MDTraj code that builds the backbone (N, CA, C; nanometers):
import mdtraj as md
import numpy as np

residues = "UNK UNK UNK UNK UNK UNK UNK UNK UNK UNK UNK UNK UNK UNK UNK UNK UNK UNK UNK UNK UNK UNK UNK UNK UNK UNK UNK UNK UNK UNK UNK UNK UNK UNK UNK UNK UNK UNK UNK UNK UNK UNK UNK UNK UNK UNK UNK UNK UNK UNK UNK UNK UNK UNK UNK UNK UNK UNK UNK UNK UNK UNK UNK UNK UNK UNK UNK UNK UNK UNK UNK UNK UNK UNK UNK UNK UNK UNK UNK UNK UNK UNK UNK UNK UNK UNK UNK UNK UNK UNK UNK UNK UNK UNK UNK UNK UNK UNK UNK UNK UNK UNK UNK UNK UNK UNK UNK UNK UNK UNK UNK UNK UNK UNK".split()
xyz = np.array([
    [0.9368, -0.3436, 1.1431],
    [0.7911, -0.4142, 1.2665],
    [0.7073, -0.5109, 1.1566],
    [0.6558, -0.4810, 1.0980],
    [0.6186, -0.6090, 1.0410],
    [0.5652, -0.6878, 0.8956],
    [0.7569, -0.6389, 0.8769],
    [0.8343, -0.7591, 0.7611],
    [0.7311, -0.8817, 0.7907],
    [0.7061, -0.9248, 0.6066],
    [0.6267, -0.9956, 0.6128],
    [0.4672, -1.0279, 0.6314],
    [0.3931, -0.9309, 0.7118],
    [0.3137, -0.8958, 0.7860],
    [0.2119, -0.8126, 0.6619],
    [0.0643, -0.9016, 0.6286],
    [-0.0182, -0.8516, 0.5703],
    [-0.0744, -0.7939, 0.7036],
    [-0.1507, -0.6546, 0.6275],
    [-0.2232, -0.5526, 0.6696],
    [-0.3574, -0.6125, 0.6359],
    [-0.4056, -0.6333, 0.6577],
    [-0.5316, -0.6374, 0.6252],
    [-0.6998, -0.6624, 0.6818],
    [-0.7060, -0.6912, 0.7887],
    [-0.7604, -0.7165, 0.9177],
    [-0.6784, -0.6354, 1.0648],
    [-0.7514, -0.4768, 1.0740],
    [-0.6620, -0.4265, 1.2281],
    [-0.7280, -0.5060, 1.3697],
    [-0.8174, -0.5627, 1.3069],
    [-0.8300, -0.7500, 1.4765],
    [-0.7516, -0.8176, 1.4337],
    [-0.6758, -0.7895, 1.3882],
    [-0.4894, -0.8791, 1.3338],
    [-0.4419, -0.9179, 1.4610],
    [-0.4782, -0.7538, 1.4817],
    [-0.3292, -0.6750, 1.5677],
    [-0.3468, -0.6679, 1.6999],
    [-0.2474, -0.7274, 1.7942],
    [-0.2569, -0.6764, 1.9372],
    [-0.2581, -0.5264, 1.9565],
    [-0.3029, -0.4856, 2.1034],
    [-0.2790, -0.3758, 2.1981],
    [-0.1570, -0.2921, 2.1598],
    [-0.0773, -0.4190, 2.1807],
    [0.0510, -0.3799, 2.1303],
    [0.1250, -0.3234, 1.9865],
    [0.1023, -0.4249, 1.9401],
    [0.0486, -0.4385, 1.7431],
    [0.0700, -0.2357, 1.7182],
    [-0.0520, -0.2566, 1.7886],
    [-0.0909, -0.0297, 1.7306],
    [-0.0485, 0.0930, 1.8695],
    [-0.0357, -0.0298, 1.9125],
    [0.0692, 0.1169, 2.0116],
    [0.2298, 0.1808, 1.9537],
    [0.2943, 0.0081, 1.9305],
    [0.4215, 0.0394, 1.8090],
    [0.3647, 0.1941, 1.6965],
    [0.3157, 0.1094, 1.6398],
    [0.2066, 0.2265, 1.5717],
    [0.1912, 0.3093, 1.5549],
    [0.1431, 0.3597, 1.6001],
    [0.1208, 0.5014, 1.7456],
    [0.2896, 0.5771, 1.7444],
    [0.3216, 0.4492, 1.8378],
    [0.4277, 0.5686, 1.8547],
    [0.5416, 0.5724, 1.7591],
    [0.5826, 0.4951, 1.6340],
    [0.6243, 0.5169, 1.5215],
    [0.6298, 0.6670, 1.4233],
    [0.4450, 0.6103, 1.3995],
    [0.4021, 0.7444, 1.4178],
    [0.4730, 0.8556, 1.4125],
    [0.4341, 0.9626, 1.5912],
    [0.5120, 0.9855, 1.6966],
    [0.6350, 1.0738, 1.6041],
    [0.6626, 0.9095, 1.5523],
    [0.8875, 0.9857, 1.5778],
    [0.8308, 1.0662, 1.3737],
    [0.7796, 0.9844, 1.3151],
    [0.7653, 0.9952, 1.0967],
    [0.6781, 1.1947, 1.1282],
    [0.6232, 1.1981, 1.2163],
    [0.5579, 1.3445, 1.2194],
    [0.6574, 1.4526, 1.2104],
    [0.7078, 1.3807, 1.3974],
    [0.8382, 1.4449, 1.4686],
    [0.9182, 1.4913, 1.3037],
    [1.0050, 1.4275, 1.2752],
    [1.1034, 1.4389, 1.1362],
    [0.9927, 1.4983, 0.9665],
    [0.9010, 1.5432, 1.0297],
    [0.7528, 1.5378, 0.9050],
    [0.8772, 1.6308, 0.8404],
    [1.0091, 1.7197, 0.8545],
    [1.0059, 1.8493, 0.7529],
    [1.1237, 1.8277, 0.7653],
    [1.1784, 1.6501, 0.7771],
    [1.3173, 1.7072, 0.7694],
    [1.3513, 1.5180, 0.6544],
    [1.3738, 1.5862, 0.5680],
    [1.3622, 1.4578, 0.4330],
    [1.3620, 1.3385, 0.5352],
    [1.3475, 1.2428, 0.4879],
    [1.3850, 1.0810, 0.5130],
    [1.3599, 0.9923, 0.4331],
    [1.4611, 1.0179, 0.3690],
    [1.5360, 0.8450, 0.2613],
    [1.5441, 0.7087, 0.3234],
    [1.4049, 0.6608, 0.3703],
    [1.4734, 0.5157, 0.4398],
    [1.3684, 0.4450, 0.3423],
    [1.3368, 0.5223, 0.2239],
    [1.2325, 0.3793, 0.1718],
    [1.3187, 0.4197, -0.0131],
    [1.4323, 0.5041, 0.0299],
    [1.5123, 0.4949, -0.1737],
    [1.4772, 0.3918, -0.1678],
    [1.4709, 0.3959, -0.3525],
    [1.5001, 0.2738, -0.3798],
    [1.3812, 0.1705, -0.3989],
    [1.2577, 0.1755, -0.3188],
    [1.1405, 0.1112, -0.3110],
    [1.0561, 0.1675, -0.3807],
    [0.9669, 0.0591, -0.4168],
    [0.8925, 0.1088, -0.4966],
    [0.7276, 0.0787, -0.4198],
    [0.6979, 0.0913, -0.4414],
    [0.4863, 0.0761, -0.3629],
    [0.4456, 0.0714, -0.4540],
    [0.3044, 0.0181, -0.5033],
    [0.2457, -0.0010, -0.6066],
    [0.0941, 0.0012, -0.5865],
    [0.0639, 0.0962, -0.6337],
    [-0.1223, 0.1491, -0.6041],
    [-0.1971, 0.0446, -0.6546],
    [-0.2880, -0.0468, -0.6107],
    [-0.3704, -0.1253, -0.6987],
    [-0.5115, -0.0716, -0.6352],
    [-0.6319, 0.0268, -0.7093],
    [-0.7286, 0.1081, -0.6674],
    [-0.8181, 0.0693, -0.7598],
    [-0.9698, -0.0464, -0.7224],
    [-1.0183, -0.0696, -0.8396],
    [-1.2012, -0.0525, -0.7644],
    [-1.1871, 0.1040, -0.7374],
    [-1.2715, 0.1926, -0.6833],
    [-1.2194, 0.3277, -0.6117],
    [-1.3486, 0.4596, -0.7360],
    [-1.2537, 0.5812, -0.7463],
    [-1.1923, 0.5715, -0.5609],
    [-1.1233, 0.6558, -0.5668],
    [-1.0349, 0.7192, -0.3970],
    [-0.9813, 0.8508, -0.4432],
    [-0.9568, 0.8909, -0.3333],
    [-0.8544, 1.0518, -0.3265],
    [-0.7815, 1.0619, -0.2672],
    [-0.8289, 1.0829, -0.1160],
    [-0.7822, 1.1000, 0.0093],
    [-0.6732, 0.8876, 0.0101],
    [-0.7457, 0.7969, 0.0661],
    [-0.6693, 0.6698, 0.0366],
    [-0.4922, 0.6859, -0.0246],
    [-0.5917, 0.6892, -0.1560],
    [-0.4793, 0.6529, -0.2208],
    [-0.3541, 0.8177, -0.2532],
    [-0.4046, 0.9042, -0.2404],
    [-0.3067, 1.0360, -0.1892],
    [-0.2498, 1.0149, -0.0733],
    [-0.2950, 1.0075, 0.1072],
    [-0.2388, 0.9572, 0.1627],
    [-0.1064, 0.8639, 0.0988],
    [-0.1089, 0.7509, 0.1135],
    [0.0006, 0.6717, 0.0305],
    [0.0893, 0.6795, -0.0324],
    [0.0553, 0.7652, -0.0954],
    [0.1059, 0.7920, -0.2924],
    [0.2189, 0.9146, -0.1945],
    [0.1780, 0.9591, -0.1296],
    [0.2093, 1.0866, -0.0636],
    [0.3017, 1.0503, 0.0747],
    [0.3142, 0.9822, 0.1377],
    [0.3330, 0.8564, 0.2095],
    [0.4872, 0.8613, 0.1706],
    [0.4568, 0.7224, 0.0961],
    [0.5453, 0.7242, 0.0024],
    [0.6203, 0.7929, 0.0101],
    [0.5764, 0.8931, -0.0869],
    [0.7544, 0.9929, -0.1157],
    [0.7677, 1.0742, -0.0444],
    [0.7679, 1.1257, 0.0492],
    [0.7650, 1.1840, 0.1563],
    [0.9555, 1.0783, 0.2628],
    [0.9024, 0.9242, 0.1851],
    [1.0018, 0.8749, 0.2597],
    [1.0702, 0.7992, 0.1304],
    [1.1467, 0.8930, 0.0393],
    [1.1866, 0.8659, -0.0829],
    [1.2100, 0.7516, -0.1795],
    [1.0599, 0.6508, -0.1530],
    [1.0473, 0.5919, -0.2190],
    [0.9593, 0.6102, -0.3335],
    [0.9594, 0.5278, -0.4172],
    [0.8660, 0.6023, -0.5830],
    [0.7024, 0.4709, -0.6287],
    [0.6181, 0.5519, -0.6682],
    [0.4721, 0.5085, -0.6288],
    [0.4596, 0.4597, -0.8229],
    [0.4583, 0.2949, -0.7957],
    [0.3959, 0.3012, -0.9930],
    [0.2174, 0.2370, -0.9364],
    [0.1208, 0.2429, -1.0224],
    [0.0572, 0.1577, -1.0216],
    [-0.0785, 0.1772, -1.1146],
    [-0.2551, 0.1806, -1.0434],
    [-0.3943, 0.2258, -1.1075],
    [-0.4217, 0.3257, -1.0256],
    [-0.5405, 0.3930, -1.0792],
    [-0.6256, 0.4550, -0.9236],
    [-0.7688, 0.3283, -1.0224],
    [-0.7658, 0.2614, -1.1208],
    [-0.9683, 0.2309, -1.1415],
    [-0.8631, 0.1059, -1.2525],
    [-0.9088, 0.0077, -1.2651],
    [-0.9246, -0.0997, -1.3412],
    [-0.9183, -0.0024, -1.5146],
    [-0.9728, 0.0485, -1.4547],
    [-1.0202, 0.0985, -1.7082],
    [-0.8815, 0.1266, -1.7270],
    [-0.8384, 0.0698, -1.8560],
    [-0.6680, 0.0637, -1.9019],
    [-0.6104, -0.0137, -1.8840],
    [-0.6335, -0.1072, -1.7802],
    [-0.5181, -0.2280, -1.7273],
    [-0.5829, -0.3493, -1.8282],
    [-0.5188, -0.4745, -1.8187],
    [-0.5328, -0.6009, -1.8311],
    [-0.6804, -0.6940, -1.7346],
    [-0.6986, -0.6289, -1.6680],
    [-0.8396, -0.6844, -1.6132],
    [-0.9130, -0.6928, -1.7865],
    [-0.9915, -0.5648, -1.8318],
    [-1.0649, -0.5327, -1.8961],
    [-1.0017, -0.6591, -2.0234],
    [-0.8876, -0.6911, -2.0640],
    [-0.9009, -0.8224, -2.1387],
    [-0.9057, -0.9656, -2.0807],
    [-0.9546, -0.9337, -1.9594],
    [-1.0175, -1.0762, -1.8678],
    [-0.9027, -1.1626, -1.7648],
    [-0.8312, -1.0985, -1.7745],
    [-0.7000, -1.0999, -1.6285],
    [-0.7630, -1.0740, -1.5273],
    [-0.7240, -1.1924, -1.4369],
    [-0.7594, -1.1525, -1.3177],
    [-0.6926, -1.1246, -1.2323],
    [-0.7653, -1.0233, -1.1014],
    [-0.7415, -1.0038, -0.9936],
    [-0.5410, -1.0640, -0.8865],
    [-0.6114, -1.1723, -0.9215],
    [-0.5008, -1.2180, -0.9463],
    [-0.3620, -1.2991, -0.9480],
    [-0.4169, -1.2195, -1.1143],
    [-0.2414, -1.2469, -1.2303],
    [-0.1881, -1.0398, -1.1815],
    [-0.3204, -0.9950, -1.1914],
    [-0.2631, -0.8250, -1.2136],
    [-0.1712, -0.8051, -1.0151],
    [-0.2299, -0.8695, -0.9529],
    [-0.1431, -0.8702, -0.7861],
    [0.0441, -0.9422, -0.8153],
    [-0.0114, -1.1155, -0.8795],
    [0.0640, -1.1713, -0.9066],
    [0.2059, -1.0411, -0.9178],
    [0.1465, -0.9213, -1.0377],
    [0.2133, -0.8716, -1.1759],
    [0.2892, -0.7456, -1.1199],
    [0.1839, -0.6987, -0.9241],
    [0.2673, -0.6147, -0.9101],
    [0.3392, -0.6439, -0.8182],
    [0.3358, -0.7752, -0.8122],
    [0.4154, -0.8379, -0.6309],
    [0.5832, -0.8405, -0.8051],
    [0.6052, -0.8261, -0.8860],
    [0.7144, -0.9272, -0.9101],
    [0.7717, -0.7687, -0.9595],
    [0.6996, -0.6180, -0.9447],
    [0.8043, -0.4999, -1.0729],
    [0.7922, -0.3663, -0.8281],
    [0.7669, -0.4144, -0.7850],
    [0.7486, -0.3683, -0.6234],
    [0.7426, -0.3982, -0.4733],
    [0.7621, -0.3532, -0.3880],
    [0.8721, -0.3329, -0.2788],
    [0.7085, -0.3890, -0.2322],
    [0.6188, -0.3213, -0.2599],
    [0.4777, -0.3387, -0.1021],
    [0.3595, -0.2554, -0.2189],
    [0.2758, -0.3840, -0.2127],
    [0.1477, -0.2980, -0.3182],
    [0.0558, -0.2812, -0.2078],
    [-0.0349, -0.1653, -0.2350],
    [-0.1483, -0.1555, -0.1292],
    [-0.2940, -0.1100, -0.2639],
    [-0.3698, -0.2224, -0.1681],
    [-0.5285, -0.2512, -0.2286],
    [-0.6398, -0.2152, -0.1924],
    [-0.7149, -0.0917, -0.2785],
    [-0.8561, -0.1312, -0.2510],
    [-0.9521, -0.1526, -0.3391],
    [-0.9988, -0.2010, -0.3091],
    [-1.0829, -0.2805, -0.3878],
    [-1.2274, -0.3195, -0.3005],
    [-1.3571, -0.3183, -0.3550],
    [-1.4723, -0.2843, -0.3293],
    [-1.5001, -0.4160, -0.2238],
    [-1.4043, -0.5217, -0.2379],
    [-1.4817, -0.7625, -0.2907],
    [-1.4161, -0.7310, -0.0314],
    [-1.4927, -0.7903, 0.0377],
    [-1.4662, -0.8141, 0.1524],
    [-1.3410, -0.8962, 0.0848],
    [-1.3906, -0.9658, 0.0226],
    [-1.2909, -1.1059, 0.0443],
    [-1.1565, -1.1150, -0.0219],
    [-1.1260, -1.0176, -0.1610],
    [-1.0496, -1.0076, -0.3043],
    [-0.8713, -1.0098, -0.1736],
    [-0.8133, -0.9656, -0.0195],
    [-0.7086, -0.9388, -0.0106],
    [-0.7015, -1.0878, 0.0787],
    [-0.8203, -1.1663, 0.1029],
    [-0.8089, -1.2966, 0.1671],
    [-0.7766, -1.3926, 0.0695],
    [-0.8252, -1.3477, -0.0559],
    [-0.7485, -1.4970, -0.1251],
    [-0.6420, -1.4370, -0.2241],
    [-0.6354, -1.3593, -0.1928],
    [-0.4608, -1.3438, -0.1964],
    [-0.3835, -1.3320, -0.1152],
])
top = md.Topology()
chain = top.add_chain()
for i, resn in enumerate(residues, 1):
    res = top.add_residue(resn, chain, resSeq=i)
    for name in ("N", "CA", "C"):
        top.add_atom(name, md.element.get_by_symbol(name[0]), res)
traj = md.Trajectory(xyz[None], top)
């Protein structure tokens, strides 16, 4: 549907894009109880640079429900960022290990720089 498109700002999507997303969501909700293995063998990297509970868990839960797996971190603590690695290098590294990256960062411009 949005292959090779980054979802950074909802304003970048047309009304038709959003309607298609809702239609796909309805399909997922209808099949919620049946196992969906469409992302089996795929890896989502979760890079959370600020506290989050619902957002992080909703993405992780969705990935597991679709048959995929999750790697990542829920704070910069304990990562190479503490040693001075840039966010860009961290994201580049995650890109090498995963099929999709979910980022939560306080800075509005961070995702646009990446």
